[in-house]
C-alpha positions as CSV (number, residue, x, y, z in Angstrom):
1,L,5.5,-65.6,12.3
2,T,7.4,-63.3,9.8
3,Q,4.0,-62.3,7.5
4,W,2.3,-61.3,11.3
5,W,5.5,-59.2,12.1
6,E,5.4,-57.6,9.2
7,T,1.3,-56.6,8.9
8,A,1.2,-55.9,12.8
9,Y,4.6,-53.5,12.0
10,K,2.2,-52.1,8.7
11,L,-1.0,-51.5,11.5
12,K,1.0,-49.4,13.4
13,A,3.1,-47.5,11.0
14,D,-0.4,-47.0,9.2
15,K,-1.7,-45.7,12.4
16,I,0.4,-43.7,13.4
17,A,0.1,-42.0,9.8
18,I,-3.9,-41.2,10.5
19,E,-2.4,-39.8,13.9
20,T,-0.1,-37.5,12.7
21,A,-2.8,-36.4,9.5
22,Q,-5.0,-35.8,11.9
23,L,-2.9,-33.5,14.3
24,T,-1.4,-31.8,11.1
25,Q,-5.0,-31.1,10.2
26,Y,-6.3,-29.9,13.5
27,D,-2.8,-27.8,13.8
28,T,-4.2,-26.4,10.4
29,E,-7.9,-25.5,11.1
30,R,-6.6,-24.0,14.5
31,K,-3.9,-21.6,12.2
32,L,-7.0,-20.6,10.0
33,Q,-8.8,-19.8,12.9
34,L,-6.3,-17.7,14.4
35,R,-5.9,-16.0,11.4
36,D,-9.6,-15.7,10.5
37,Q,-9.9,-14.1,14.2
38,Q,-6.8,-11.9,14.0
39,T,-7.8,-10.3,10.8
40,R,-11.1,-9.9,12.4
41,D,-9.5,-7.7,15.2
42,Q,-7.1,-6.0,13.1
43,L,-10.1,-4.7,11.2
44,A,-12.7,-3.5,14.3
45,E,-8.9,-1.8,15.7
46,A,-8.4,0.1,12.1
47,Q,-12.0,1.3,12.4
48,Q,-11.7,2.4,15.8
49,L,-8.7,4.0,15.2
50,Y,-10.3,5.7,12.1
51,E,-12.9,7.2,14.6
52,A,-11.1,8.3,16.8
53,C,-8.7,10.2,14.6
54,Q,-11.0,11.5,12.6
55,K,-12.4,13.3,16.6
56,T,-9.1,14.5,17.2
57,L,-8.7,16.3,13.5
58,R,-12.1,17.5,14.5
59,T,-11.6,18.6,18.0
60,T,-8.1,20.5,16.2
61,E,-9.6,22.2,13.0
62,E,-12.0,23.7,15.7
63,N,-9.2,25.2,17.9
64,Y,-7.3,25.8,15.1
65,R,-10.1,27.7,13.7
66,L,-10.2,29.7,17.5
67,M,-6.9,30.5,17.7
68,L,-7.1,31.7,14.0
69,V,-9.7,34.4,15.2
70,N,-8.0,35.1,18.1
71,Y,-4.8,35.9,16.1
72,R,-6.6,38.6,14.3
73,A,-8.3,39.7,16.9
74,G,-5.0,40.4,19.2
75,T,-5.8,38.3,21.4
76,A,-3.6,35.3,20.6
77,T,0.1,35.4,19.8
78,I,1.7,34.1,16.3
79,A,3.6,31.1,18.6
80,E,0.4,30.0,19.5
81,L,-1.1,30.6,16.2
82,L,1.5,28.4,14.2
83,H,0.9,25.8,17.5
84,A,-2.5,25.0,17.1
85,E,-1.6,24.9,12.9
86,T,1.6,22.0,13.9
87,M,-1.6,20.0,15.7
88,L,-3.6,20.3,13.4
89,L,-1.3,19.3,10.5
90,Q,-0.5,16.5,12.8
91,A,-4.0,15.2,13.2
92,Q,-4.4,15.7,9.5
93,N,-1.3,12.9,8.9
94,R,-2.6,10.5,12.1
95,Q,-6.3,10.7,10.5
96,T,-4.4,10.0,6.5
97,D,-2.3,6.7,8.3
98,A,-5.6,5.8,9.9
99,R,-7.3,6.0,6.7
100,T,-4.6,4.2,4.8
101,A,-5.2,1.4,7.7
102,L,-8.4,0.8,8.1
103,L,-9.0,0.4,4.1
104,L,-5.9,-2.2,4.1
105,A,-7.3,-3.7,6.8
106,Q,-10.4,-4.1,5.2
107,R,-9.1,-5.1,2.1
108,K,-7.0,-8.4,4.0
109,Y,-10.3,-8.4,5.7
110,Q,-12.3,-9.2,1.8
111,D,-9.7,-11.4,1.0
112,L,-10.2,-13.7,3.8
113,C,-13.9,-13.4,3.3
114,S,-14.4,-14.4,-0.5
115,H,-11.9,-17.4,0.0
């Protein structure tokens, strides 16, 4: 009777260990899938942000160019020109930040794909 009880207990313990291992494996797989999806999402988001910053930069460059022409023609004030220049510098900074974020996201994605 004792041996039967020990065998039953061992079988139950083994079953629990197998179920625990299966749940751990499932959990790990889900975490990896989530990490992969987050990496892809971050890359797409960084690409969109970079493209938006490029558009903004082109717009502010054109605005600055026009403001400079108007200032030289005497139809814009120095304050307006300086404001346009400030906007241009801010757009350049945002574009640089977006490019850095894009490069980091691309690197993270490449590392993910190489594993």
